[in-house]
A tleap script that builds the chain and sets N, CA, C and O, in Angstrom:
source leaprc.protein.ff14SB
mol = sequence {
  NMET VAL GLU ILE TYR GLY ILE LYS ASN CYS
  ASP SER VAL ARG LYS ALA LEU LYS TYR PHE
  LYS ALA HIE ASP ILE PRO TYR ARG PHE ILE
  ASP PHE ARG GLU THR PRO VAL ASP GLU THR
  ILE ILE ARG SER TRP LEU ASP LYS ALA ASP
  LEU LYS THR LEU PHE ASN THR ARG GLY THR
  THR TYR ARG THR LEU LYS LEU LYS GLU LEU
  ASN LEU SER ASP GLU GLU LYS ILE GLN TRP
  LEU ALA LYS GLU ASN MET LEU ILE LYS ARG
  PRO VAL ILE CYS PHE ASP GLU LYS VAL ILE
  ILE GLY TYR ASN GLU SER GLU TYR LEU GLU
  LYS LEU PRO CHIE
}
set mol.1.N position { -23.653 -4.215 -5.264 }
set mol.1.CA position { -23.749 -5.188 -6.346 }
set mol.1.C position { -22.807 -4.802 -7.479 }
set mol.1.O position { -22.577 -3.619 -7.732 }
set mol.2.N position { -22.275 -5.789 -8.146 }
set mol.2.CA position { -21.377 -5.578 -9.271 }
set mol.2.C position { -22.194 -5.139 -10.487 }
set mol.2.O position { -23.252 -5.698 -10.778 }
set mol.3.N position { -21.682 -4.134 -11.184 }
set mol.3.CA position { -22.303 -3.696 -12.436 }
set mol.3.C position { -21.367 -4.043 -13.584 }
set mol.3.O position { -20.165 -3.781 -13.529 }
set mol.4.N position { -21.944 -4.639 -14.629 }
set mol.4.CA position { -21.172 -4.991 -15.816 }
set mol.4.C position { -21.733 -4.178 -16.972 }
set mol.4.O position { -22.915 -4.277 -17.301 }
set mol.5.N position { -20.870 -3.372 -17.584 }
set mol.5.CA position { -21.255 -2.553 -18.729 }
set mol.5.C position { -20.682 -3.172 -19.998 }
set mol.5.O position { -19.535 -3.619 -20.018 }
set mol.6.N position { -21.490 -3.195 -21.058 }
set mol.6.CA position { -21.030 -3.732 -22.319 }
set mol.6.C position { -22.175 -3.876 -23.294 }
set mol.6.O position { -23.197 -3.200 -23.178 }
set mol.7.N position { -21.996 -4.761 -24.256 }
set mol.7.CA position { -23.063 -5.101 -25.199 }
set mol.7.C position { -23.209 -6.615 -25.229 }
set mol.7.O position { -22.241 -7.353 -25.048 }
set mol.8.N position { -24.439 -7.063 -25.461 }
set mol.8.CA position { -24.759 -8.493 -25.350 }
set mol.8.C position { -23.981 -9.376 -26.315 }
set mol.8.O position { -23.642 -10.510 -25.974 }
set mol.9.N position { -23.694 -8.876 -27.513 }
set mol.9.CA position { -23.077 -9.746 -28.514 }
set mol.9.C position { -21.548 -9.667 -28.538 }
set mol.9.O position { -20.922 -10.157 -29.478 }
set mol.10.N position { -20.951 -9.066 -27.531 }
set mol.10.CA position { -19.492 -8.988 -27.433 }
set mol.10.C position { -18.969 -10.266 -26.766 }
set mol.10.O position { -19.468 -10.668 -25.715 }
set mol.11.N position { -17.968 -10.897 -27.375 }
set mol.11.CA position { -17.409 -12.141 -26.833 }
set mol.11.C position { -16.849 -11.953 -25.419 }
set mol.11.O position { -17.072 -12.794 -24.548 }
set mol.12.N position { -16.132 -10.866 -25.192 }
set mol.12.CA position { -15.544 -10.629 -23.868 }
set mol.12.C position { -16.630 -10.435 -22.810 }
set mol.12.O position { -16.492 -10.898 -21.678 }
set mol.13.N position { -17.703 -9.754 -23.182 }
set mol.13.CA position { -18.816 -9.561 -22.247 }
set mol.13.C position { -19.470 -10.902 -21.950 }
set mol.13.O position { -19.787 -11.193 -20.797 }
set mol.14.N position { -19.675 -11.718 -22.972 }
set mol.14.CA position { -20.289 -13.041 -22.761 }
set mol.14.C position { -19.431 -13.896 -21.843 }
set mol.14.O position { -19.959 -14.599 -20.982 }
set mol.15.N position { -18.111 -13.845 -22.013 }
set mol.15.CA position { -17.204 -14.604 -21.139 }
set mol.15.C position { -17.318 -14.106 -19.700 }
set mol.15.O position { -17.353 -14.905 -18.764 }
set mol.16.N position { -17.376 -12.789 -19.525 }
set mol.16.CA position { -17.487 -12.220 -18.183 }
set mol.16.C position { -18.798 -12.646 -17.525 }
set mol.16.O position { -18.809 -13.041 -16.360 }
set mol.17.N position { -19.898 -12.566 -18.267 }
set mol.17.CA position { -21.196 -12.961 -17.713 }
set mol.17.C position { -21.188 -14.434 -17.330 }
set mol.17.O position { -21.746 -14.815 -16.301 }
set mol.18.N position { -20.561 -15.252 -18.149 }
set mol.18.CA position { -20.450 -16.683 -17.853 }
set mol.18.C position { -19.625 -16.903 -16.577 }
set mol.18.O position { -19.966 -17.750 -15.753 }
set mol.19.N position { -18.554 -16.145 -16.424 }
set mol.19.CA position { -17.722 -16.226 -15.224 }
set mol.19.C position { -18.550 -15.881 -13.978 }
set mol.19.O position { -18.504 -16.591 -12.973 }
set mol.20.N position { -19.301 -14.786 -14.061 }
set mol.20.CA position { -20.102 -14.349 -12.916 }
set mol.20.C position { -21.156 -15.390 -12.549 }
set mol.20.O position { -21.391 -15.653 -11.370 }
set mol.21.N position { -21.784 -15.977 -13.554 }
set mol.21.CA position { -22.794 -17.010 -13.281 }
set mol.21.C position { -22.138 -18.237 -12.662 }
set mol.21.O position { -22.664 -18.800 -11.701 }
set mol.22.N position { -21.004 -18.655 -13.195 }
set mol.22.CA position { -20.312 -19.847 -12.700 }
set mol.22.C position { -19.848 -19.677 -11.251 }
set mol.22.O position { -19.780 -20.650 -10.501 }
set mol.23.N position { -19.531 -18.445 -10.861 }
set mol.23.CA position { -19.038 -18.177 -9.511 }
set mol.23.C position { -20.131 -17.608 -8.591 }
set mol.23.O position { -19.845 -17.139 -7.489 }
set mol.24.N position { -21.374 -17.659 -9.058 }
set mol.24.CA position { -22.513 -17.181 -8.263 }
set mol.24.C position { -22.304 -15.766 -7.709 }
set mol.24.O position { -22.618 -15.484 -6.553 }
set mol.25.N position { -21.772 -14.896 -8.552 }
set mol.25.CA position { -21.578 -13.499 -8.151 }
set mol.25.C position { -22.757 -12.700 -8.723 }
set mol.25.O position { -22.922 -12.631 -9.941 }
set mol.26.N position { -23.567 -12.105 -7.862 }
set mol.26.CA position { -24.702 -11.331 -8.368 }
set mol.26.C position { -24.207 -10.086 -9.110 }
set mol.26.O position { -23.236 -9.451 -8.698 }
set mol.27.N position { -24.880 -9.752 -10.195 }
set mol.27.CA position { -24.469 -8.596 -10.988 }
set mol.27.C position { -25.691 -7.973 -11.654 }
set mol.27.O position { -26.765 -8.568 -11.737 }
set mol.28.N position { -25.475 -6.752 -12.121 }
set mol.28.CA position { -26.473 -6.069 -12.932 }
set mol.28.C position { -25.792 -5.718 -14.247 }
set mol.28.O position { -24.734 -5.090 -14.259 }
set mol.29.N position { -26.405 -6.129 -15.356 }
set mol.29.CA position { -25.828 -5.876 -16.678 }
set mol.29.C position { -26.441 -4.609 -17.278 }
set mol.29.O position { -27.661 -4.458 -17.323 }
set mol.30.N position { -25.582 -3.712 -17.733 }
set mol.30.CA position { -26.031 -2.476 -18.380 }
set mol.30.C position { -25.516 -2.505 -19.814 }
set mol.30.O position { -24.309 -2.495 -20.053 }
set mol.31.N position { -26.452 -2.543 -20.766 }
set mol.31.CA position { -26.114 -2.604 -22.186 }
set mol.31.C position { -25.955 -1.178 -22.723 }
set mol.31.O position { -26.868 -0.360 -22.613 }
set mol.32.N position { -24.780 -0.888 -23.308 }
set mol.32.CA position { -24.517 0.433 -23.876 }
set mol.32.C position { -25.563 0.847 -24.912 }
set mol.32.O position { -25.901 2.024 -25.037 }
set mol.33.N position { -26.061 -0.128 -25.642 }
set mol.33.CA position { -27.015 0.215 -26.705 }
set mol.33.C position { -28.364 0.649 -26.130 }
set mol.33.O position { -29.043 1.501 -26.703 }
set mol.34.N position { -28.747 0.060 -25.000 }
set mol.34.CA position { -30.024 0.395 -24.370 }
set mol.34.C position { -29.888 1.564 -23.398 }
set mol.34.O position { -30.799 2.382 -23.273 }
set mol.35.N position { -28.766 1.637 -22.721 }
set mol.35.CA position { -28.526 2.680 -21.724 }
set mol.35.C position { -27.122 3.246 -21.934 }
set mol.35.O position { -26.183 2.829 -21.257 }
set mol.36.N position { -26.970 4.185 -22.859 }
set mol.36.CA position { -25.634 4.748 -23.103 }
set mol.36.C position { -25.072 5.427 -21.852 }
set mol.36.O position { -25.817 6.006 -21.061 }
set mol.37.N position { -23.763 5.350 -21.687 }
set mol.37.CA position { -23.120 6.028 -20.568 }
set mol.37.C position { -22.664 7.412 -21.030 }
set mol.37.O position { -22.294 7.609 -22.188 }
set mol.38.N position { -22.699 8.360 -20.099 }
set mol.38.CA position { -22.322 9.722 -20.448 }
set mol.38.C position { -20.928 10.048 -19.905 }
set mol.38.O position { -20.262 9.210 -19.296 }
set mol.39.N position { -20.520 11.270 -20.143 }
set mol.39.CA position { -19.182 11.692 -19.756 }
set mol.39.C position { -18.962 11.619 -18.244 }
set mol.39.O position { -17.850 11.336 -17.798 }
set mol.40.N position { -19.989 11.866 -17.464 }
set mol.40.CA position { -19.870 11.810 -16.004 }
set mol.40.C position { -19.489 10.408 -15.545 }
set mol.40.O position { -18.599 10.245 -14.711 }
set mol.41.N position { -20.160 9.400 -16.088 }
set mol.41.CA position { -19.847 8.010 -15.730 }
set mol.41.C position { -18.440 7.649 -16.198 }
set mol.41.O position { -17.672 7.035 -15.458 }
set mol.42.N position { -18.107 8.031 -17.424 }
set mol.42.CA position { -16.777 7.726 -17.967 }
set mol.42.C position { -15.688 8.350 -17.092 }
set mol.42.O position { -14.688 7.702 -16.783 }
set mol.43.N position { -15.884 9.600 -16.696 }
set mol.43.CA position { -14.893 10.256 -15.830 }
set mol.43.C position { -14.790 9.567 -14.468 }
set mol.43.O position { -13.705 9.496 -13.891 }
set mol.44.N position { -15.912 9.059 -13.952 }
set mol.44.CA position { -15.855 8.336 -12.672 }
set mol.44.C position { -15.041 7.057 -12.822 }
set mol.44.O position { -14.309 6.673 -11.910 }
set mol.45.N position { -15.166 6.391 -13.981 }
set mol.45.CA position { -14.337 5.202 -14.230 }
set mol.45.C position { -12.869 5.578 -14.296 }
set mol.45.O position { -12.008 4.854 -13.796 }
set mol.46.N position { -12.589 6.722 -14.921 }
set mol.46.CA position { -11.195 7.127 -15.125 }
set mol.46.C position { -10.515 7.577 -13.830 }
set mol.46.O position { -9.295 7.739 -13.794 }
set mol.47.N position { -11.303 7.779 -12.767 }
set mol.47.CA position { -10.709 8.027 -11.457 }
set mol.47.C position { -10.047 6.751 -10.929 }
set mol.47.O position { -9.177 6.807 -10.060 }
set mol.48.N position { -10.473 5.595 -11.468 }
set mol.48.CA position { -10.010 4.300 -10.960 }
set mol.48.C position { -9.362 3.435 -12.038 }
set mol.48.O position { -8.877 2.340 -11.752 }
set mol.49.N position { -9.358 3.930 -13.281 }
set mol.49.CA position { -8.817 3.141 -14.392 }
set mol.49.C position { -8.089 4.070 -15.361 }
set mol.49.O position { -8.173 5.294 -15.260 }
set mol.50.N position { -7.390 3.467 -16.281 }
set mol.50.CA position { -6.539 4.194 -17.218 }
set mol.50.C position { -7.278 4.458 -18.535 }
set mol.50.O position { -7.925 3.561 -19.077 }
set mol.51.N position { -7.180 5.680 -19.043 }
set mol.51.CA position { -7.825 6.032 -20.311 }
set mol.51.C position { -7.304 5.173 -21.458 }
set mol.51.O position { -8.062 4.782 -22.346 }
set mol.52.N position { -6.027 4.886 -21.432 }
set mol.52.CA position { -5.434 4.068 -22.502 }
set mol.52.C position { -6.087 2.677 -22.552 }
set mol.52.O position { -6.258 2.104 -23.628 }
set mol.53.N position { -6.446 2.147 -21.388 }
set mol.53.CA position { -7.101 0.844 -21.323 }
set mol.53.C position { -8.569 0.952 -21.726 }
set mol.53.O position { -9.086 0.089 -22.436 }
set mol.54.N position { -9.236 2.007 -21.275 }
set mol.54.CA position { -10.671 2.171 -21.535 }
set mol.54.C position { -10.977 2.483 -22.994 }
set mol.54.O position { -11.992 2.032 -23.523 }
set mol.55.N position { -10.112 3.249 -23.648 }
set mol.55.CA position { -10.343 3.674 -25.034 }
set mol.55.C position { -9.886 2.564 -25.975 }
set mol.55.O position { -8.690 2.304 -26.108 }
set mol.56.N position { -10.846 1.913 -26.624 }
set mol.56.CA position { -10.556 0.748 -27.462 }
set mol.56.C position { -10.088 1.170 -28.853 }
set mol.56.O position { -10.884 1.586 -29.694 }
set mol.57.N position { -8.796 1.055 -29.072 }
set mol.57.CA position { -8.227 1.417 -30.385 }
set mol.57.C position { -8.148 0.209 -31.321 }
set mol.57.O position { -7.650 0.329 -32.440 }
set mol.58.N position { -8.631 -0.939 -30.878 }
set mol.58.CA position { -8.531 -2.148 -31.702 }
set mol.58.C position { -9.850 -2.539 -32.351 }
set mol.58.O position { -9.897 -3.484 -33.139 }
set mol.59.N position { -10.909 -1.829 -32.033 }
set mol.59.CA position { -12.232 -2.188 -32.546 }
set mol.59.C position { -12.546 -1.564 -33.894 }
set mol.59.O position { -11.851 -0.666 -34.369 }
set mol.60.N position { -13.608 -2.065 -34.491 }
set mol.60.CA position { -14.026 -1.561 -35.804 }
set mol.60.C position { -14.514 -0.115 -35.728 }
set mol.60.O position { -14.313 0.644 -36.675 }
set mol.61.N position { -15.143 0.279 -34.634 }
set mol.61.CA position { -15.641 1.655 -34.516 }
set mol.61.C position { -14.483 2.642 -34.615 }
set mol.61.O position { -14.597 3.663 -35.294 }
set mol.62.N position { -13.386 2.353 -33.955 }
set mol.62.CA position { -12.207 3.213 -33.989 }
set mol.62.C position { -11.675 3.346 -35.414 }
set mol.62.O position { -11.341 4.440 -35.868 }
set mol.63.N position { -11.603 2.212 -36.110 }
set mol.63.CA position { -11.099 2.236 -37.489 }
set mol.63.C position { -12.081 2.927 -38.427 }
set mol.63.O position { -11.675 3.717 -39.279 }
set mol.64.N position { -13.371 2.634 -38.275 }
set mol.64.CA position { -14.396 3.220 -39.140 }
set mol.64.C position { -14.424 4.743 -39.021 }
set mol.64.O position { -14.561 5.449 -40.020 }
set mol.65.N position { -14.293 5.240 -37.795 }
set mol.65.CA position { -14.320 6.689 -37.573 }
set mol.65.C position { -12.978 7.363 -37.900 }
set mol.65.O position { -12.863 8.588 -37.859 }
set mol.66.N position { -11.964 6.543 -38.227 }
set mol.66.CA position { -10.625 7.046 -38.577 }
set mol.66.C position { -10.058 7.973 -37.485 }
set mol.66.O position { -9.474 9.017 -37.777 }
set mol.67.N position { -10.243 7.568 -36.250 }
set mol.67.CA position { -9.812 8.404 -35.130 }
set mol.67.C position { -8.300 8.464 -34.961 }
set mol.67.O position { -7.777 9.426 -34.400 }
set mol.68.N position { -7.598 7.449 -35.441 }
set mol.68.CA position { -6.140 7.461 -35.333 }
set mol.68.C position { -5.566 8.685 -36.046 }
set mol.68.O position { -4.598 9.294 -35.591 }
set mol.69.N position { -6.181 9.026 -37.162 }
set mol.69.CA position { -5.697 10.156 -37.970 }
set mol.69.C position { -5.892 11.501 -37.255 }
set mol.69.O position { -5.216 12.477 -37.582 }
set mol.70.N position { -6.808 11.557 -36.289 }
set mol.70.CA position { -7.111 12.817 -35.609 }
set mol.70.C position { -6.132 13.159 -34.490 }
set mol.70.O position { -6.106 14.296 -34.017 }
set mol.71.N position { -5.325 12.185 -34.061 }
set mol.71.CA position { -4.349 12.399 -32.989 }
set mol.71.C position { -5.004 13.090 -31.790 }
set mol.71.O position { -4.626 14.198 -31.410 }
set mol.72.N position { -5.978 12.420 -31.214 }
set mol.72.CA position { -6.831 12.984 -30.167 }
set mol.72.C position { -6.096 13.227 -28.852 }
set mol.72.O position { -5.234 12.446 -28.449 }
set mol.73.N position { -6.453 14.320 -28.200 }
set mol.73.CA position { -5.967 14.570 -26.836 }
set mol.73.C position { -6.776 13.686 -25.891 }
set mol.73.O position { -7.781 13.103 -26.298 }
set mol.74.N position { -6.349 13.584 -24.638 }
set mol.74.CA position { -7.097 12.792 -23.662 }
set mol.74.C position { -8.510 13.333 -23.496 }
set mol.74.O position { -9.467 12.563 -23.411 }
set mol.75.N position { -8.641 14.646 -23.451 }
set mol.75.CA position { -9.957 15.266 -23.295 }
set mol.75.C position { -10.867 14.919 -24.479 }
set mol.75.O position { -12.050 14.633 -24.297 }
set mol.76.N position { -10.313 14.946 -25.674 }
set mol.76.CA position { -11.093 14.594 -26.873 }
set mol.76.C position { -11.476 13.113 -26.852 }
set mol.76.O position { -12.571 12.752 -27.282 }
set mol.77.N position { -10.590 12.264 -26.360 }
set mol.77.CA position { -10.909 10.840 -26.259 }
set mol.77.C position { -12.098 10.618 -25.322 }
set mol.77.O position { -12.987 9.821 -25.621 }
set mol.78.N position { -12.112 11.322 -24.193 }
set mol.78.CA position { -13.223 11.199 -23.247 }
set mol.78.C position { -14.526 11.635 -23.914 }
set mol.78.O position { -15.561 10.990 -23.749 }
set mol.79.N position { -14.469 12.716 -24.657 }
set mol.79.CA position { -15.668 13.201 -25.364 }
set mol.79.C position { -16.139 12.180 -26.396 }
set mol.79.O position { -17.340 11.957 -26.549 }
set mol.80.N position { -15.204 11.567 -27.098 }
set mol.80.CA position { -15.577 10.528 -28.071 }
set mol.80.C position { -16.187 9.306 -27.387 }
set mol.80.O position { -17.155 8.734 -27.887 }
set mol.81.N position { -15.628 8.907 -26.252 }
set mol.81.CA position { -16.171 7.763 -25.510 }
set mol.81.C position { -17.627 8.016 -25.129 }
set mol.81.O position { -18.463 7.117 -25.215 }
set mol.82.N position { -17.925 9.249 -24.707 }
set mol.82.CA position { -19.290 9.592 -24.315 }
set mol.82.C position { -20.215 9.644 -25.535 }
set mol.82.O position { -21.383 9.264 -25.455 }
set mol.83.N position { -19.690 10.109 -26.640 }
set mol.83.CA position { -20.491 10.255 -27.855 }
set mol.83.C position { -20.710 8.899 -28.539 }
set mol.83.O position { -21.768 8.649 -29.117 }
set mol.84.N position { -19.714 8.045 -28.466 }
set mol.84.CA position { -19.747 6.753 -29.169 }
set mol.84.C position { -19.288 5.662 -28.212 }
set mol.84.O position { -18.103 5.333 -28.167 }
set mol.85.N position { -20.230 5.092 -27.439 }
set mol.85.CA position { -19.908 4.093 -26.417 }
set mol.85.C position { -19.234 2.841 -26.973 }
set mol.85.O position { -18.598 2.107 -26.216 }
set mol.86.N position { -19.356 2.581 -28.260 }
set mol.86.CA position { -18.706 1.390 -28.822 }
set mol.86.C position { -17.186 1.537 -28.831 }
set mol.86.O position { -16.482 0.575 -29.137 }
set mol.87.N position { -16.668 2.719 -28.503 }
set mol.87.CA position { -15.222 2.915 -28.374 }
set mol.87.C position { -14.706 2.465 -27.002 }
set mol.87.O position { -13.497 2.417 -26.777 }
set mol.88.N position { -15.616 2.138 -26.098 }
set mol.88.CA position { -15.230 1.709 -24.757 }
set mol.88.C position { -14.866 0.227 -24.786 }
set mol.88.O position { -15.637 -0.610 -25.256 }
set mol.89.N position { -13.680 -0.075 -24.277 }
set mol.89.CA position { -13.270 -1.485 -24.187 }
set mol.89.C position { -14.208 -2.199 -23.230 }
set mol.89.O position { -14.534 -1.678 -22.163 }
set mol.90.N position { -14.632 -3.371 -23.607 }
set mol.90.CA position { -15.644 -4.109 -22.845 }
set mol.90.C position { -15.072 -5.422 -22.301 }
set mol.90.O position { -14.111 -5.986 -22.823 }
set mol.91.N position { -15.721 -5.875 -21.216 }
set mol.91.CA position { -16.692 -5.210 -20.357 }
set mol.91.C position { -16.012 -4.245 -19.398 }
set mol.91.O position { -14.807 -4.326 -19.159 }
set mol.92.N position { -16.813 -3.324 -18.851 }
set mol.92.CA position { -16.363 -2.477 -17.751 }
set mol.92.C position { -17.112 -2.985 -16.517 }
set mol.92.O position { -18.343 -2.992 -16.480 }
set mol.93.N position { -16.350 -3.408 -15.516 }
set mol.93.CA position { -16.933 -4.004 -14.315 }
set mol.93.C position { -16.671 -3.075 -13.131 }
set mol.93.O position { -15.525 -2.758 -12.813 }
set mol.94.N position { -17.756 -2.648 -12.486 }
set mol.94.CA position { -17.663 -1.710 -11.369 }
set mol.94.C position { -18.172 -2.369 -10.097 }
set mol.94.O position { -19.235 -2.990 -10.095 }
set mol.95.N position { -17.408 -2.233 -9.009 }
set mol.95.CA position { -17.793 -2.802 -7.719 }
set mol.95.C position { -16.917 -2.177 -6.636 }
set mol.95.O position { -15.741 -1.900 -6.872 }
set mol.96.N position { -17.475 -1.957 -5.469 }
set mol.96.CA position { -16.716 -1.476 -4.307 }
set mol.96.C position { -15.745 -0.340 -4.652 }
set mol.96.O position { -14.593 -0.355 -4.217 }
set mol.97.N position { -16.204 0.631 -5.425 }
set mol.97.CA position { -15.344 1.759 -5.822 }
set mol.97.C position { -14.131 1.323 -6.656 }
set mol.97.O position { -13.120 2.025 -6.697 }
set mol.98.N position { -14.234 0.176 -7.314 }
set mol.98.CA position { -13.163 -0.308 -8.189 }
set mol.98.C position { -13.707 -0.493 -9.597 }
set mol.98.O position { -14.916 -0.611 -9.795 }
set mol.99.N position { -12.809 -0.517 -10.568 }
set mol.99.CA position { -13.188 -0.728 -11.967 }
set mol.99.C position { -12.196 -1.697 -12.593 }
set mol.99.O position { -10.983 -1.530 -12.467 }
set mol.100.N position { -12.729 -2.721 -13.272 }
set mol.100.CA position { -11.907 -3.628 -14.077 }
set mol.100.C position { -12.380 -3.480 -15.517 }
set mol.100.O position { -13.578 -3.534 -15.794 }
set mol.101.N position { -11.435 -3.293 -16.428 }
set mol.101.CA position { -11.778 -3.126 -17.832 }
set mol.101.C position { -11.286 -4.331 -18.616 }
set mol.101.O position { -10.120 -4.714 -18.529 }
set mol.102.N position { -12.200 -4.925 -19.386 }
set mol.102.CA position { -11.856 -6.075 -20.211 }
set mol.102.C position { -12.064 -7.386 -19.473 }
set mol.102.O position { -12.314 -7.405 -18.267 }
set mol.103.N position { -11.959 -8.477 -20.214 }
set mol.103.CA position { -12.112 -9.800 -19.610 }
set mol.103.C position { -10.734 -10.310 -19.211 }
set mol.103.O position { -9.856 -10.489 -20.054 }
set mol.104.N position { -10.558 -10.540 -17.911 }
set mol.104.CA position { -9.287 -11.033 -17.397 }
set mol.104.C position { -9.590 -11.912 -16.184 }
set mol.104.O position { -9.749 -11.415 -15.068 }
set mol.105.N position { -9.665 -13.206 -16.414 }
set mol.105.CA position { -10.100 -14.129 -15.363 }
set mol.105.C position { -9.205 -14.097 -14.129 }
set mol.105.O position { -9.704 -14.178 -13.007 }
set mol.106.N position { -7.906 -13.982 -14.316 }
set mol.106.CA position { -7.018 -13.959 -13.144 }
set mol.106.C position { -7.242 -12.685 -12.323 }
set mol.106.O position { -7.173 -12.722 -11.095 }
set mol.107.N position { -7.509 -11.564 -12.990 }
set mol.107.CA position { -7.813 -10.332 -12.267 }
set mol.107.C position { -9.158 -10.452 -11.543 }
set mol.107.O position { -9.318 -9.944 -10.434 }
set mol.108.N position { -10.110 -11.120 -12.171 }
set mol.108.CA position { -11.408 -11.350 -11.531 }
set mol.108.C position { -11.239 -12.171 -10.256 }
set mol.108.O position { -11.790 -11.827 -9.210 }
set mol.109.N position { -10.474 -13.260 -10.349 }
set mol.109.CA position { -10.252 -14.122 -9.184 }
set mol.109.C position { -9.591 -13.353 -8.041 }
set mol.109.O position { -9.908 -13.558 -6.869 }
set mol.110.N position { -8.675 -12.473 -8.404 }
set mol.110.CA position { -7.918 -11.729 -7.407 }
set mol.110.C position { -8.753 -10.608 -6.764 }
set mol.110.O position { -8.671 -10.397 -5.554 }
set mol.111.N position { -9.562 -9.885 -7.572 }
set mol.111.CA position { -10.185 -8.656 -7.087 }
set mol.111.C position { -11.675 -8.733 -6.775 }
set mol.111.O position { -12.168 -7.976 -5.939 }
set mol.112.N position { -12.389 -9.627 -7.426 }
set mol.112.CA position { -13.851 -9.654 -7.253 }
set mol.112.C position { -14.249 -10.361 -5.959 }
set mol.112.O position { -13.554 -11.264 -5.492 }
set mol.113.N position { -15.374 -9.937 -5.388 }
set mol.113.CA position { -15.879 -10.645 -4.208 }
set mol.113.C position { -16.337 -12.052 -4.602 }
set mol.113.O position { -16.933 -12.240 -5.663 }
set mol.114.N position { -16.059 -13.031 -3.748 }
set mol.114.CA position { -16.459 -14.418 -4.066 }
set mol.114.C position { -17.481 -14.898 -3.070 }
set mol.114.O position { -17.945 -16.035 -3.160 }
savepdb mol mol.pdb
quit
C-alpha cells in the first residue's frame, strides 16, 4: 500500500490526497504531527531520494530556525529533519521501494500504480 507522509493542512498534501482519491489508489496517510518520523525512516527515504529535494529550504520553519546561516553539512541536515519534521518537503510518498517527494501530478501518473 502507498504511504503518504505530511501534514493535513499543507496544500501540496491536500492536492496529493485528492489525486489519490480521484484515481482510486489506496493509501495510508501518516501525519508528521501525530507520528513524527525519525532518522531511520529519513535515511531509508534518502536511499531512494535526494537530500536536496527532501530538505525544504523554502518553508517558514527553515527561515524561523535561521538554518541558512548555519551552513549545515548533509549529516546535520538529516539530524535536523529528524528533530524538526516540518523541514521535510511534503508530501513524501512511499510505495514499492520508491519515494516521490512533493506534489507532481505528471510524476504520479508515470510512477504510481493505477
